[in-house]
LODRENLO-785474 format. One record per residue (C-alpha): residue number from 1; x, y, z; residue in one letter. Coordinates in Angstrom, 1 decimal. Layout:
<atoms>
> resi xx yy zz resn
> NUM X Y Z a $
...
</atoms>
This chain:
<atoms>
> resi xx yy zz resn
> 1 63.9 22.8 -16.6 m $
> 2 66.4 20.4 -16.6 r $
> 3 67.3 21.6 -20.0 t $
> 4 67.9 24.8 -18.2 i $
> 5 69.6 23.2 -15.0 a $
> 6 72.3 21.2 -17.7 t $
> 7 73.0 24.1 -19.7 g $
> 8 73.9 25.9 -16.4 l $
> 9 76.1 23.5 -15.7 l $
> 10 77.8 23.4 -19.1 l $
> 11 78.0 27.0 -19.0 a $
> 12 80.0 27.0 -15.8 m $
> 13 82.3 24.2 -17.4 a $
> 14 82.8 26.2 -20.7 l $
> 15 83.7 29.3 -18.7 v $
> 16 86.0 27.9 -16.4 f $
> 17 87.9 26.4 -19.7 v $
> 18 87.7 30.1 -21.0 v $
> 19 89.1 31.1 -17.6 l $
> 20 91.9 29.0 -17.7 h $
> 21 93.1 29.6 -21.1 r $
> 22 93.1 33.1 -20.7 l $
> 23 95.0 32.7 -17.1 d $
> 24 97.8 30.8 -19.6 a $
> 25 98.0 33.5 -22.0 l $
> 26 97.4 36.7 -19.7 f $
> 27 99.5 35.6 -16.5 p $
> 28 99.1 39.2 -15.2 a $
> 29 95.1 38.8 -15.0 w $
> 30 95.8 35.6 -12.5 g $
> 31 94.2 37.0 -9.8 t $
> 32 90.9 38.7 -11.0 p $
> 33 90.7 35.4 -13.3 l $
> 34 91.1 33.2 -10.0 g $
> 35 88.1 34.1 -8.2 y $
> 36 86.4 33.3 -11.7 g $
> 37 87.8 29.9 -11.9 i $
> 38 87.3 29.2 -8.1 a $
> 39 83.5 30.0 -8.3 f $
> 40 83.0 27.8 -11.6 t $
> 41 84.9 25.0 -10.3 e $
> 42 82.9 24.8 -6.9 a $
> 43 79.9 25.3 -9.4 a $
> 44 80.4 22.4 -11.7 m $
> 45 80.9 20.6 -8.2 v $
> 46 77.8 22.1 -6.7 g $
> 47 75.7 20.9 -9.9 g $
> 48 77.6 17.6 -10.3 l $
> 49 76.5 16.5 -7.2 a $
> 50 72.9 17.6 -7.0 d $
> 51 72.8 16.2 -10.5 w $
> 52 73.6 13.0 -8.6 f $
> 53 71.4 13.5 -5.8 a $
> 54 68.4 14.3 -8.0 v $
> 55 68.9 11.1 -10.8 t $
> 56 69.8 9.1 -7.9 a $
> 57 66.0 9.4 -6.6 l $
> 58 64.5 8.0 -10.1 f $
> 59 67.4 5.6 -11.5 r $
> 60 70.9 5.0 -11.7 r $
> 61 72.9 7.8 -12.6 p $
> 62 74.7 6.7 -15.9 l $
> 63 73.5 3.4 -15.7 g $
> 64 75.9 2.3 -13.1 l $
> 65 75.2 0.0 -10.6 p $
> 66 75.7 2.4 -7.3 i $
> 67 74.4 1.6 -3.9 p $
> 68 71.9 3.9 -2.4 h $
> 69 70.7 4.7 -5.9 t $
> 70 67.5 4.4 -7.9 a $
> 71 65.7 4.8 -4.7 i $
> 72 62.2 5.2 -5.7 i $
> 73 61.9 2.1 -8.4 p $
> 74 64.0 -0.2 -5.6 v $
> 75 61.8 0.7 -2.4 n $
> 76 58.4 1.4 -4.6 k $
> 77 56.2 -1.2 -2.0 d $
> 78 57.9 0.1 1.1 r $
> 79 56.7 3.9 -0.2 i $
> 80 53.1 2.6 -1.3 a $
> 81 53.3 1.2 2.1 d $
> 82 54.3 4.5 3.5 s $
> 83 52.1 6.6 1.3 m $
> 84 49.0 4.5 2.3 a $
> 85 49.9 4.7 6.3 r $
> 86 50.7 8.8 5.6 f $
> 87 46.8 9.3 4.3 l $
> 88 45.4 7.3 7.1 r $
> 89 47.2 8.7 9.9 e $
> 90 46.7 12.3 8.8 n $
> 91 43.8 12.5 6.6 f $
> 92 41.4 9.5 7.2 l $
> 93 40.7 9.2 10.7 t $
> 94 37.5 10.3 12.1 p $
> 95 39.6 12.8 14.2 q $
> 96 41.4 14.2 11.6 v $
> 97 38.3 14.7 9.1 v $
> 98 36.0 16.1 11.8 a $
> 99 38.1 18.8 12.7 r $
> 100 38.7 19.4 8.7 r $
> 101 34.9 19.7 8.2 l $
> 102 34.8 22.0 11.8 h $
> 103 32.8 25.0 10.3 g $
> 104 32.7 24.2 6.7 f $
> 105 29.3 25.0 5.5 n $
> 106 28.7 22.2 3.1 f $
> 107 24.4 23.5 2.8 a $
> 108 25.4 27.0 1.8 t $
> 109 28.1 25.9 -1.0 s $
> 110 25.6 23.4 -2.6 l $
> 111 22.8 26.0 -2.2 g $
> 112 24.5 28.7 -4.3 g $
> 113 25.7 26.3 -7.0 f $
> 114 22.1 24.9 -6.9 l $
> 115 20.6 28.3 -7.0 g $
> 116 22.6 30.1 -9.8 d $
> 117 20.5 29.9 -12.3 p $
> 118 23.3 30.8 -14.8 r $
> 119 25.4 27.5 -14.3 r $
> 120 25.9 25.3 -17.2 e $
> 121 26.6 22.2 -14.7 e $
> 122 23.2 22.3 -13.5 q $
> 123 22.2 21.1 -17.4 s $
> 124 25.2 19.0 -17.3 r $
> 125 24.3 17.2 -13.9 v $
> 126 20.7 16.6 -14.8 r $
> 127 21.4 15.6 -18.4 a $
> 128 24.1 13.0 -17.0 g $
> 129 22.0 11.8 -14.0 a $
> 130 19.2 11.1 -16.6 a $
> 131 21.5 9.3 -19.1 n $
> 132 23.0 6.9 -16.1 l $
> 133 19.6 6.7 -15.1 l $
> 134 18.1 5.3 -18.1 a $
> 135 21.2 2.8 -18.6 d $
> 136 20.5 1.2 -15.2 v $
> 137 17.0 0.7 -16.0 l $
> 138 17.5 -0.7 -18.9 e $
> 139 20.1 -2.9 -17.6 s $
> 140 18.4 -4.3 -15.0 l $
> 141 15.9 -7.2 -15.6 d $
> 142 12.4 -5.4 -15.2 p $
> 143 10.8 -8.5 -13.4 e $
> 144 13.5 -9.3 -11.1 q $
> 145 13.9 -5.5 -10.6 m $
> 146 10.3 -4.8 -9.5 g $
> 147 10.3 -8.0 -7.2 g $
> 148 13.3 -6.2 -5.3 m $
> 149 11.7 -3.6 -5.2 v $
> 150 8.6 -4.5 -3.7 k $
> 151 10.7 -6.7 -1.0 q $
> 152 12.8 -4.6 -0.3 g $
> 153 9.9 -2.1 0.5 l $
> 154 7.6 -4.3 2.4 k $
> 155 10.9 -5.5 4.6 g $
> 156 11.3 -2.3 5.8 q $
> 157 7.5 -1.5 6.3 l $
> 158 7.5 -4.7 8.4 e $
> 159 10.2 -3.1 10.6 k $
> 160 8.6 -0.5 11.2 i $
> 161 6.4 -0.4 14.8 d $
> 162 2.9 1.0 13.1 a $
> 163 1.4 2.2 16.4 a $
> 164 4.1 4.6 18.0 p $
> 165 4.9 5.8 14.5 l $
> 166 0.9 6.7 14.1 l $
> 167 0.6 7.8 17.4 a $
> 168 3.8 10.0 17.1 q $
> 169 2.1 11.7 13.7 m $
> 170 -1.2 12.1 15.3 l $
> 171 0.4 14.1 18.4 e $
> 172 1.9 16.6 16.0 n $
> 173 -1.1 16.8 13.9 a $
> 174 -3.0 17.6 16.9 i $
> 175 -0.4 19.9 18.6 a $
> 176 -0.4 21.9 15.1 d $
> 177 -3.9 21.7 14.2 k $
> 178 -3.0 20.3 10.8 r $
> 179 -6.1 17.7 11.8 h $
> 180 -9.1 20.8 11.5 l $
> 181 -8.9 21.1 7.9 p $
> 182 -9.2 17.3 7.6 v $
> 183 -12.0 17.6 9.9 l $
> 184 -13.8 20.4 8.0 e $
> 185 -13.4 18.7 4.7 a $
> 186 -14.8 15.2 6.4 l $
> 187 -18.2 17.2 7.4 l $
> 188 -18.5 19.0 4.3 r $
> 189 -18.1 15.8 2.5 k $
> 190 -20.8 14.4 5.1 i $
> 191 -23.4 17.3 4.2 g $
> 192 -22.9 16.6 0.3 e $
> 193 -23.7 12.8 1.0 v $
> 194 -26.5 14.0 3.0 i $
> 195 -27.8 16.5 0.1 e $
> 196 -27.5 14.2 -2.7 s $
> 197 -29.4 11.4 -0.6 n $
> 198 -32.4 13.6 0.6 e $
> 199 -35.0 11.4 -1.1 p $
> 200 -33.7 8.2 0.4 m $
> 201 -33.8 9.9 3.8 i $
> 202 -37.0 11.2 3.6 r $
> 203 -38.7 8.0 2.4 e $
> 204 -37.0 6.5 5.1 m $
> 205 -38.6 8.5 7.5 i $
> 206 -42.0 7.9 5.9 h $
> 207 -41.7 4.5 6.0 t $
> 208 -40.4 4.3 9.8 r $
> 209 -43.4 6.5 10.7 a $
> 210 -46.8 5.5 12.5 n $
> 211 -49.8 5.9 10.9 a $
> 212 -50.8 8.7 12.9 i $
> 213 -47.8 10.9 12.2 l $
> 214 -48.5 9.9 8.2 r $
> 215 -52.2 10.6 8.6 w $
> 216 -51.5 14.3 10.0 t $
> 217 -48.7 14.8 7.8 g $
> 218 -46.0 15.1 10.4 l $
> 219 -44.2 12.8 8.7 d $
> 220 -43.1 15.5 6.2 e $
> 221 -42.2 18.3 9.4 r $
> 222 -40.1 15.7 10.8 l $
> 223 -38.0 15.0 7.8 a $
> 224 -37.9 18.3 7.8 n $
> 225 -36.4 18.7 11.0 g $
> 226 -34.0 15.9 10.7 v $
> 227 -32.8 17.0 7.6 l $
> 228 -32.4 21.0 9.1 d $
> 229 -31.0 19.8 12.1 g $
> 230 -28.2 17.8 10.4 a $
> 231 -27.5 20.7 7.7 y $
> 232 -27.1 23.2 11.2 r $
> 233 -25.1 21.2 13.3 l $
> 234 -22.4 20.6 10.2 l $
> 235 -22.4 24.3 9.5 a $
> 236 -22.0 25.2 13.2 e $
> 237 -18.9 22.6 13.8 i $
> 238 -17.2 24.2 10.8 i $
> 239 -17.8 27.8 11.9 v $
> 240 -17.4 27.9 15.0 q $
> 241 -13.7 27.1 16.5 p $
> 242 -15.2 26.2 20.1 d $
> 243 -17.5 24.0 19.0 h $
> 244 -18.3 21.2 21.7 p $
> 245 -17.9 18.5 19.2 l $
> 246 -14.6 19.7 18.1 r $
> 247 -13.5 19.0 21.8 g $
> 248 -15.1 15.7 21.7 k $
> 249 -13.3 14.9 18.4 v $
> 250 -9.9 16.1 20.3 d $
> 251 -10.4 14.3 23.1 e $
> 252 -11.3 10.9 20.7 a $
> 253 -8.0 11.5 19.1 l $
> 254 -6.0 12.2 22.1 t $
> 255 -7.6 9.0 23.8 g $
> 256 -6.6 7.2 20.6 f $
> 257 -3.0 8.5 20.3 v $
> 258 -2.5 7.5 24.4 r $
> 259 -3.8 3.8 23.7 d $
> 260 -1.4 3.9 20.5 l $
> 261 1.5 4.5 23.2 r $
> 262 0.7 2.5 26.0 g $
> 263 -2.1 0.2 25.0 d $
> 264 -0.8 -3.6 23.9 p $
> 265 -4.3 -4.4 22.5 e $
> 266 -4.8 -1.7 20.8 m $
> 267 -0.5 -1.7 19.6 q $
> 268 -1.3 -5.7 18.2 a $
> 269 -4.4 -4.2 16.7 r $
> 270 -2.7 -1.9 14.8 i $
> 271 0.4 -4.4 14.1 a $
> 272 -2.0 -7.0 12.9 r $
> 273 -3.8 -4.5 10.5 l $
> 274 -0.1 -4.0 9.1 k $
> 275 0.4 -7.2 8.5 s $
> 276 -2.8 -7.9 6.5 e $
> 277 -2.7 -5.0 4.7 l $
> 278 1.2 -6.1 3.6 l $
> 279 -0.4 -9.6 2.9 a $
> 280 -3.0 -8.7 0.7 n $
> 281 -2.4 -9.3 -2.9 p $
> 282 -4.0 -6.1 -4.0 a $
> 283 -1.4 -4.5 -2.4 l $
> 284 1.5 -6.6 -4.7 g $
> 285 0.0 -5.8 -7.6 g $
> 286 -0.4 -2.0 -7.0 w $
> 287 3.1 -2.0 -6.3 l $
> 288 4.4 -4.1 -9.4 d $
> 289 2.1 -1.8 -11.2 a $
> 290 3.3 1.5 -9.8 m $
> 291 7.1 0.0 -10.1 w $
> 292 6.4 -0.5 -14.2 e $
> 293 4.5 2.8 -15.0 r $
> 294 7.2 4.5 -13.3 a $
> 295 10.2 2.6 -14.9 r $
> 296 8.2 3.3 -18.3 t $
> 297 7.9 6.8 -17.8 a $
> 298 11.6 7.1 -16.3 l $
> 299 12.6 5.6 -19.6 l $
> 300 10.7 7.8 -21.9 e $
> 301 11.4 10.8 -20.5 a $
> 302 15.2 10.1 -20.5 m $
> 303 15.8 8.7 -23.6 r $
> 304 13.5 11.1 -25.4 n $
> 305 14.7 14.8 -24.3 p $
> 306 13.0 16.8 -27.1 d $
> 307 9.4 15.5 -26.0 k $
> 308 7.5 17.2 -23.9 a $
> 309 7.3 14.8 -20.8 l $
> 310 11.3 15.3 -21.1 s $
> 311 10.9 18.8 -21.2 g $
> 312 8.5 19.3 -18.5 a $
> 313 10.5 16.7 -16.3 l $
> 314 13.6 18.9 -16.9 g $
> 315 11.9 21.8 -16.4 q $
> 316 10.5 20.2 -13.2 s $
> 317 13.9 19.1 -11.8 l $
> 318 15.8 22.3 -12.8 g $
> 319 12.9 24.3 -10.5 q $
> 320 13.3 21.7 -8.0 g $
> 321 16.8 22.1 -7.7 l $
> 322 17.2 26.0 -7.8 a $
> 323 14.2 25.9 -4.7 q $
> 324 16.2 23.5 -3.1 l $
> 325 19.5 26.0 -3.6 g $
> 326 17.6 29.2 -2.1 e $
> 327 16.4 27.1 0.7 a $
> 328 19.9 25.9 1.9 l $
> 329 21.0 29.6 1.6 s $
> 330 18.4 31.1 3.8 e $
> 331 17.0 28.4 5.5 d $
> 332 19.6 27.9 9.2 l $
> 333 18.1 25.0 10.8 r $
> 334 18.1 23.1 7.1 l $
> 335 21.4 24.2 7.2 q $
> 336 22.7 22.9 10.5 m $
> 337 20.7 19.7 9.5 m $
> 338 22.2 19.2 6.4 v $
> 339 25.8 20.1 7.5 n $
> 340 25.6 17.8 10.4 r $
> 341 24.5 14.7 8.1 f $
> 342 27.3 15.6 5.8 a $
> 343 29.9 15.3 8.8 r $
> 344 28.4 12.6 10.3 r $
> 345 28.5 10.6 6.8 t $
> 346 32.2 11.7 6.5 l $
> 347 33.6 10.7 9.2 v $
> 348 31.4 7.6 9.4 g $
> 349 33.2 7.0 5.9 v $
> 350 36.6 7.5 7.3 s $
> 351 35.9 5.4 10.4 a $
> 352 34.5 2.4 8.2 r $
> 353 36.1 2.6 5.2 y $
> 354 39.4 4.5 5.4 g $
> 355 41.6 1.7 5.9 s $
> 356 40.1 0.1 2.8 e $
> 357 41.2 3.8 0.8 i $
> 358 44.2 3.3 2.2 v $
> 359 45.1 -0.1 1.1 r $
> 360 43.6 0.7 -2.6 l $
> 361 46.2 3.5 -2.7 v $
> 362 48.8 0.9 -1.4 s $
> 363 47.7 -1.7 -3.9 e $
> 364 47.6 0.4 -6.7 t $
> 365 50.9 1.9 -6.1 v $
> 366 52.2 -2.2 -5.4 k $
> 367 51.2 -3.0 -9.0 r $
> 368 52.6 0.0 -11.4 w $
> 369 55.7 -1.4 -12.5 d $
> 370 59.3 0.5 -11.3 a $
> 371 59.6 2.8 -14.5 k $
> 372 55.6 4.0 -13.9 t $
> 373 56.2 5.1 -10.6 v $
> 374 59.3 6.8 -10.9 s $
> 375 57.7 8.7 -14.0 d $
> 376 54.7 9.9 -12.6 r $
> 377 56.3 10.9 -9.3 i $
> 378 59.1 12.6 -11.7 e $
> 379 56.4 14.1 -13.5 g $
> 380 54.9 15.7 -10.4 a $
> 381 57.9 17.0 -8.4 v $
> 382 60.3 17.1 -11.3 g $
> 383 60.2 20.9 -12.0 r $
> 384 61.3 21.3 -8.5 d $
> 385 63.8 19.5 -8.4 l $
> 386 65.5 20.9 -11.3 q $
> 387 65.4 23.9 -9.2 f $
> 388 67.5 22.0 -7.2 i $
> 389 69.8 21.7 -9.6 r $
> 390 70.4 25.0 -10.3 i $
> 391 70.6 26.6 -7.1 n $
> 392 73.3 24.1 -6.6 g $
> 393 75.0 25.1 -8.9 t $
> 394 75.1 28.9 -7.9 l $
> 395 75.2 28.2 -4.5 v $
> 396 78.2 25.9 -5.0 g $
> 397 79.7 28.6 -7.1 g $
> 398 79.2 31.2 -3.9 l $
> 399 80.8 28.7 -2.0 f $
> 400 83.9 28.3 -3.8 g $
> 401 84.3 32.1 -4.5 l $
> 402 83.9 32.7 -0.4 a $
> 403 86.8 29.6 0.0 i $
> 404 88.9 31.2 -2.4 h $
> 405 88.6 34.8 -0.8 t $
> 406 89.3 33.6 2.3 v $
> 407 92.2 31.4 1.5 e $
> 408 93.9 34.6 -0.6 n $
> 409 93.3 36.9 3.0 l $
> 410 95.2 34.0 4.7 l $
</atoms>
């Protein structure tokens, strides 16, 4: 574009010279030639003026120390501060970020990306994430990292008030009747334990029965009655949703929830149990072993993509991403939750780190040398600036033609 603009200016100069020669050779053509000369003369003035204006932004025209030229290199630091202030005031304030994000559905966009099996980006994302994770795990000291993971997990668990959390979990389970499968499984397990220990139970009854019962054989009937009654009671509780003992269990759980919420003694007991559990060396050993197994398995999977473990991991990860994408695309409640979280996170980032971000921009530009700043800005907008030169040449010529026409009319 610079070549075109300069070529147009040189063309105007060439036509100007040719028209002047023709005017000298053919005086009778003076009037029509005068319009052409006026056009080309004004076009050169307009082209040269705009060339000076555009060049003065980035360097000194012809290397001359003309005041108020090389504007961008001379004012590099002030431009950097102005750019940072512009970004801060127009893009990175919480109000602006919240307004620009309003109505944008992050969840649907993410769901469409993850749910499309034809996207090759997913495999690249998985491969990149796997390599990055492997590099991070190998670069960290295993013992130190394991200790940090264990201490971090214990620290988070120590901050949790276990009693209200347990109360909320039990209350939700009771409200949704999620405790019933657990109760039924427990009753079945009790039945299996009784069945597997029938000889021992019968022996206990025979041993504790008096001599008369043993002599009459009633001890055997008593043992049969106890076992049959236990089996019948367990079966009735399992198959009858309105069995009275189910109600007793619900009452007991409801009372336990009430104590967890309002009984200081119960809350202190739960807190003490939690502390004892966290202080138990067995828990630390279990966490260490779990971390090491997880670390070893991840490294093996990420560094050996041809092995079955890694293939299964990649396949599972891909299926998981696809299922997540489907859920994000179809579940309105999940979309609302994800979008709210994304908006709050981005607004929070702008509020906390907006000044740091714009300072990074400002300091980066200030560290550039003047030529780098000029080259980068000119590379970004230089094409449009050359259009200014072209327009200046043509518009200048038209104004010159108009002035010459008015002059002849007067």
